[in-house]
Residue frames relative to the residue before (quaternion, step in Angstrom):
aa qw qx qy qz dx dy dz
X 1.0000 0.0000 0.0000 0.0000 0.00 0.00 0.00
X 0.3401 -0.7372 0.5262 0.2532 3.72 -0.74 0.81
X 0.1636 -0.7606 0.6233 0.0783 3.44 -1.33 0.70
X 0.3392 -0.7435 0.5423 0.1951 3.57 -1.00 0.88
X 0.1267 0.7988 -0.5810 0.0906 3.37 -1.19 0.64
X 0.3018 -0.7399 0.5571 0.2262 3.76 -1.12 -0.19
X 0.5086 -0.6145 0.5072 0.3264 3.43 -1.35 0.19
X 0.0370 0.7809 -0.6220 0.0437 3.58 -0.82 0.96
X 0.8320 -0.1039 -0.0237 0.5445 3.57 -0.64 1.31
X 0.7245 -0.4580 0.2287 0.4615 3.48 0.96 1.03
X 0.6463 0.4849 -0.3109 0.5004 3.72 1.16 0.13
X 0.4785 -0.6495 0.5318 0.2576 3.55 -1.08 0.78
X 0.0026 -0.7973 0.6035 -0.0143 3.72 -0.49 1.02
X 0.3357 -0.7510 0.5241 0.2206 3.66 -0.63 0.90
X 0.5449 -0.6523 0.4379 0.2930 3.41 -1.08 0.76
X 0.7685 0.1938 -0.0713 0.6057 3.58 1.19 -0.73
X 0.5248 -0.5963 0.4476 0.4107 3.60 -0.98 0.47
X 0.1329 -0.7571 0.6381 0.0445 3.59 -1.18 0.79
X 0.3892 -0.7270 0.5340 0.1868 3.50 -0.99 1.06
X 0.2665 0.7733 -0.5368 0.2069 3.67 0.37 1.11
X 0.5324 -0.6672 0.4303 0.2936 3.48 -0.97 0.94
X 0.5937 -0.5673 0.4417 0.3614 3.61 -1.05 0.81
X 0.8223 0.2073 -0.1923 0.4938 3.60 -0.99 0.91
X 0.3941 0.6919 -0.5119 0.3224 3.71 1.14 0.18
X 0.3840 -0.6860 0.5637 0.2533 3.55 -1.05 0.86
X 0.0596 -0.7721 0.6326 0.0117 3.54 -1.08 0.88
X 0.2950 -0.6884 0.6353 0.1884 3.54 -1.38 0.26
X 0.1598 -0.7574 0.6314 0.0460 3.48 -0.94 1.07
X 0.0070 -0.7969 0.6038 -0.0162 3.57 -0.92 1.00
X 0.4582 -0.7034 0.4617 0.2863 3.70 -0.52 0.91
X 0.3949 -0.7238 0.5076 0.2502 3.64 -0.90 0.76
X 0.7966 -0.0382 0.0268 0.6026 3.55 0.98 -0.64
X 0.4175 -0.6411 0.5486 0.3372 3.61 -1.25 0.27
X 0.5076 -0.6821 0.4661 0.2446 3.47 -1.01 1.06
X 0.7804 -0.0594 0.0867 0.6164 3.55 0.79 -1.06
X 0.0676 0.7736 -0.6281 0.0498 3.50 -0.69 1.13
X 0.4247 -0.7173 0.4669 0.2951 3.60 -0.61 1.04
X 0.5485 -0.6298 0.4633 0.2965 3.54 -1.21 0.72
X 0.6762 -0.4842 0.3481 0.4327 3.53 -1.15 0.19
X 0.5976 0.5639 -0.3115 0.4773 3.53 1.19 -0.80
X 0.6857 0.4623 -0.2971 0.4774 3.56 0.86 -0.94
X 0.6909 0.5007 -0.3008 0.4260 3.63 0.81 -0.74
X 0.7528 0.3735 -0.1592 0.5181 3.54 1.22 -0.81
X 0.3303 0.8176 -0.4327 0.1875 3.55 1.37 -0.04
X 0.6372 0.5303 -0.3193 0.4592 3.65 1.15 -0.64
X 0.7123 0.4468 -0.2330 0.4885 3.60 1.16 -0.59
X 0.5674 0.6296 -0.3799 0.3705 3.66 1.17 -0.65
X 0.8606 0.1619 -0.1388 0.4625 3.53 -0.84 1.00
X 0.5029 0.6935 -0.3997 0.3262 3.67 1.26 0.22
X 0.5796 0.5790 -0.3313 0.4681 3.50 1.41 -0.44
X 0.0540 -0.7962 0.6021 0.0260 3.61 -0.84 0.97
X 0.7374 0.4697 -0.2903 0.3891 3.48 -1.30 0.23
X 0.4885 0.6617 -0.3963 0.4081 3.53 1.34 0.21
X 0.5408 -0.5892 0.4433 0.4049 3.65 -1.08 0.51
X 0.6580 -0.5177 0.3966 0.3765 3.60 -1.30 0.52
X 0.7598 0.3461 -0.1992 0.5130 3.66 0.90 -0.74
X 0.2653 0.7820 -0.5390 0.1660 3.70 0.99 0.40
X 0.6547 0.4961 -0.3841 0.4215 3.65 0.70 -0.74
X 0.7164 0.4554 -0.2723 0.4530 3.54 0.78 -0.99
X 0.7976 0.2531 -0.1106 0.5362 3.70 0.91 -0.78
X 0.2106 0.8080 -0.5344 0.1308 3.66 0.90 0.64
X 0.6125 0.4995 -0.3854 0.4762 3.62 1.04 -0.50
X 0.6454 0.5072 -0.3830 0.4238 3.66 0.85 -0.43
X 0.6540 0.5140 -0.2778 0.4805 3.50 1.05 -0.76
X 0.7378 0.4179 -0.2228 0.4810 3.51 0.83 -0.99
X 0.8270 0.2669 -0.0609 0.4910 3.61 0.77 -1.15
X 0.5057 -0.6718 0.4384 0.3173 3.60 1.13 -0.32
X 0.4450 0.7030 -0.4614 0.3079 3.53 1.18 0.18
X 0.6888 -0.4943 0.3195 0.4232 3.71 -1.07 0.32
X 0.4749 -0.6486 0.4974 0.3263 3.72 -0.96 0.54
X 0.5046 -0.6400 0.5139 0.2678 3.46 -1.16 0.76
C-alpha cells in the first residue's frame, strides 16, 4: 500500500500515521520533480554555436541532409 508524505528538514514525513514495524525497509519514490531545467536551459551552451548554415536550415533540414523537396 502506498503512503503519501513530504520532505521536512531533509526527512520523509508521512501525511497520515502508518502502522509499520520499526526497522521495516521502505522504498521512496518522488511524485514529481520540483524544478527541472527546460531543454533550452540544458542546451544553452550549444544553442547558436554552429555557423555557416543556410538561413532556412531549421525549416528545410531534410532538404539539406536527405535531398527532399524544400518546404
